[in-house]
C-alpha positions in Angstrom: 0.1 0.1 -0.1 2.8 2.4 1.0 4.7 1.6 -2.0 1.5 2.5 -4.4 1.1 5.7 -2.6 4.7 6.8 -3.3 4.2 5.8 -7.0 1.3 8.0 -7.3 2.5 11.1 -5.2 4.2 12.6 -8.4 0.9 12.4 -10.0 -0.9 13.9 -7.2 1.4 16.9 -6.9 1.3 17.2 -10.7 -2.6 17.5 -10.1 -2.2 19.8 -7.5 -0.1 22.2 -9.4 -2.9 22.2 -12.2 -5.5 22.8 -9.0 -3.5 25.7 -8.1 -2.6 27.2 -11.8 -6.2 27.2 -12.3 -6.8 29.5 -9.4 -8.6 27.0 -7.3 -6.9 28.0 -3.8 -7.8 27.0 -0.3 -10.1 29.5 0.9 -8.1 32.1 2.7 -10.9 32.9 5.3 -11.2 29.5 6.5 -7.6 28.5 6.4 -6.6 27.8 9.8 -10.0 27.9 11.2 -10.7 26.1 14.3 -14.1 24.9 15.9 -14.0 24.4 19.5 -17.0 22.5 20.5 -15.9 19.9 23.2 -18.0 21.3 25.7 -20.3 24.1 24.1 -22.9 22.2 22.8 -23.5 20.5 26.3 -23.8 23.9 27.8 -26.1 25.2 25.3 -24.3 27.5 23.5 -22.9 27.7 19.9 -19.3 26.1 19.4 -16.4 29.0 19.2 -14.9 29.9 16.3 -11.2 30.4 16.5 -9.6 32.5 13.8 -5.8 32.0 13.3 -5.7 34.8 10.8 -6.6 37.3 13.7 -4.5 35.9 16.5 -1.5 35.5 14.3 -1.3 38.9 13.7 -1.1 39.8 17.3 0.7 36.7 18.7 3.6 34.4 17.8 3.0 30.6 17.6 5.4 29.9 20.1 3.6 32.1 22.5 0.2 30.6 22.5 1.3 26.9 21.9 4.3 26.8 24.4 3.5 29.5 26.9 -0.1 29.5 27.0 -0.4 25.8 26.4 -2.6 25.3 23.4 -2.2 21.8 21.8 -1.4 21.6 18.3 -3.7 18.7 17.7 -7.6 19.5 17.0 -9.5 18.5 20.0 -6.7 17.9 22.5 -6.8 21.4 24.6 -9.6 21.1 27.0 -11.0 24.7 26.9 -13.8 25.5 29.0 -15.5 28.9 30.9 -14.2 27.6 34.4 -10.3 27.4 33.0 -10.8 30.7 31.1 -11.9 32.4 34.4 -9.0 31.2 36.0 -6.9 32.9 33.3 -6.1 29.7 31.5 -6.3 29.3 27.7 -8.2 32.1 26.3 -8.3 33.6 29.7 -4.6 34.6 29.8 -5.3 37.2 27.5 -9.1 37.8 27.5 -9.4 39.0 31.1 -11.0 42.3 30.4 -7.8 43.8 31.8 -4.9 43.3 29.3 -4.6 45.9 26.3 -3.0 44.8 22.9 -2.1 47.8 20.8 -3.6 50.3 23.2 -7.0 48.3 23.1 -8.4 46.3 26.1 -9.1 42.7 25.3 -12.4 41.5 26.2 -13.2 39.1 29.0 -13.8 35.5 27.7 -16.4 34.1 30.1 -17.9 35.1 33.6 -20.1 33.1 36.1 -23.0 35.9 36.1 -23.7 38.3 33.1 -26.5 40.6 31.9 -28.6 40.1 28.9 -26.7 42.9 27.0 -23.3 40.9 27.9 -24.5 38.1 25.8 -23.8 39.7 22.8 -20.0 39.6 23.8 -20.4 35.7 24.5 -21.4 35.8 20.7 -18.3 37.3 19.7 -16.6 34.1 20.0 -19.7 31.5 20.3 -20.2 32.3 16.8 -20.7 29.2 15.0 -23.5 29.4 12.1 -24.4 32.9 13.4 -24.5 36.1 11.3 -23.4 39.6 12.1 -21.9 38.9 15.4 -18.3 39.0 14.9 -16.8 42.4 15.6 -13.9 42.1 13.1 -14.4 40.5 9.7 -11.9 38.6 7.4 -12.2 41.1 4.5 -11.9 44.5 6.5 -9.0 43.1 8.6 -6.9 41.9 5.6 -7.0 45.0 3.7 -3.8 46.2 5.7 -1.8 42.8 4.9 0.1 41.8 2.0 -1.3 38.9 0.2 0.2 36.3 -2.0 -1.1 33.2 -3.8 -4.5 32.6 -3.9 -5.0 36.1 -2.0 -3.6 34.4 1.0 -2.0 36.3 3.6 1.5 36.5 3.2 2.8 36.5 6.8 6.4 36.7 6.0 6.1 39.7 4.0 3.8 41.2 6.7 6.5 40.5 9.3 9.4 41.8 6.9 7.4 45.1 6.0 6.5 45.8 9.9 2.8 45.7 9.1 2.5 43.2 12.2 4.6 42.9 14.9 3.5 39.7 17.1 4.1 39.7 20.5 6.2 36.8 21.8 6.0 37.3 25.7 3.1 37.9 27.9 4.0 39.3 31.5 3.0 36.6 34.5 2.7 33.7 31.8 5.6 33.7 29.7 9.5 32.4 30.8 12.3 35.0 29.7 14.8 32.9 27.7 17.9 33.6 25.9 17.9 34.2 22.4 19.7 31.5 20.4 21.7 32.3 16.9 19.7 31.0 14.2 21.6 28.7 11.8 22.1 29.6 8.2 19.7 28.9 5.5 20.3 25.1 4.3 19.0 22.9 1.6 17.5 19.7 2.2 17.9 17.3 -0.5 15.0 15.8 -2.6 15.5 12.1 -3.4 12.8 12.4 -6.2 14.3 13.5 -9.7 11.1 15.2 -10.2 11.4 17.7 -7.5 14.0 20.2 -6.6 15.7 20.4 -3.3 14.2 22.5 -0.4 15.5 25.3 1.0 14.9 25.7 4.6 15.2 28.8 6.7 15.6 28.9 10.5 15.6 32.2 10.9 12.0 32.7 9.4 10.8 29.5 11.3 12.3 30.9 14.6 10.7 34.4 14.3 7.2 32.2 14.8 8.3 29.4 16.8 11.4 29.8 18.6 13.4 26.1 19.0 11.3 24.6 21.2 8.0 24.4 19.5 9.7 22.1 16.9 12.7 20.4 18.9 12.1 18.2 20.3 8.4 17.6 19.8 8.3 17.6 16.1 12.0 16.9 15.1 13.6 15.0 18.1 17.3 15.7 16.7 18.7 18.8 15.8 22.0 16.8 14.3 21.7 17.1 10.3 20.5 14.1 8.3 19.6 12.2 11.4 15.6 13.0 10.9 14.4 11.2 7.9 10.9 12.3 6.5 8.9 12.2 3.3 6.2 14.1 1.3 3.8 10.9 2.4 4.4 12.0 5.9 3.9 15.6 5.5 0.8 15.0 3.7 -0.3 12.9 6.6 0.4 15.9 8.9 3.8 14.9 10.3 6.9 16.7 10.2 6.3 19.9 8.1 2.8 19.0 7.8 2.1 19.5 11.7 1.7 23.4 10.7 1.8 23.5 6.6 -1.7 23.0 4.8 -3.1 23.6 8.5 -2.1 27.2 9.4 1.1 27.8 7.9 0.7 28.1 4.1 -0.7 25.4 1.9 1.2 22.4 0.4 -0.5 23.1 -2.9 2.2 26.1 -2.9 5.1 23.8 -3.8 7.8 26.7 -5.0 7.5 28.3 -1.4 10.0 25.5 -0.6 11.0 23.7 -3.6 12.5 27.0 -5.0 13.1 25.8 -8.4 9.9 24.5 -10.5 8.7 21.2 -9.6 
């Protein structure tokens, strides 16, 4: 079975390239969309819509997935109202006190609330509701550079200073020494139909630090010791932990394979 998949992989990638060339890109608005519904239906409220595009403009991935503690697998973080009110998970920022960019972040949950405050609940518990979100994708992304398929070019946004994501939260984050990032290096492709990959530690460390990838995703930092393939990546391992979920889609081959595939 595995051998058949490997045999078909070049064909699948070619079909992907045709798919992208035709303009059929992943929907930018729903890319990275997470529906939080472990407890909401039981509590009689709509599931929470979490937009990575909004939070990614404000915070690094490392801050949320290491310091705050959100798991990187769907359904694994058991978020509930009680924990939010204790200042855990969403409540680490959404406490009605912290400010980002001069604006106070609304509180996530409360034991008692007025009828008027129910509207605040709907800002998060907004699944299948119309007109309850304060920030819309179209309005928000007007200030951000876009790339292939009108997806947000986060790399360019950071380079141009359009966004300056926070990497430290007082009382939550631990100050760590900044390591000198390695220079870009080439990862050899074993397929004759695909060029080598150019990997940048600097670009990844900007968002992830070191600990988000090592040792959780890549157990070793020694060159050549970790083996992986496109099959694993498509199955959500290695690079696929982030790419095609919240980082740019695997449809965009030339983002990694710098020469035409």
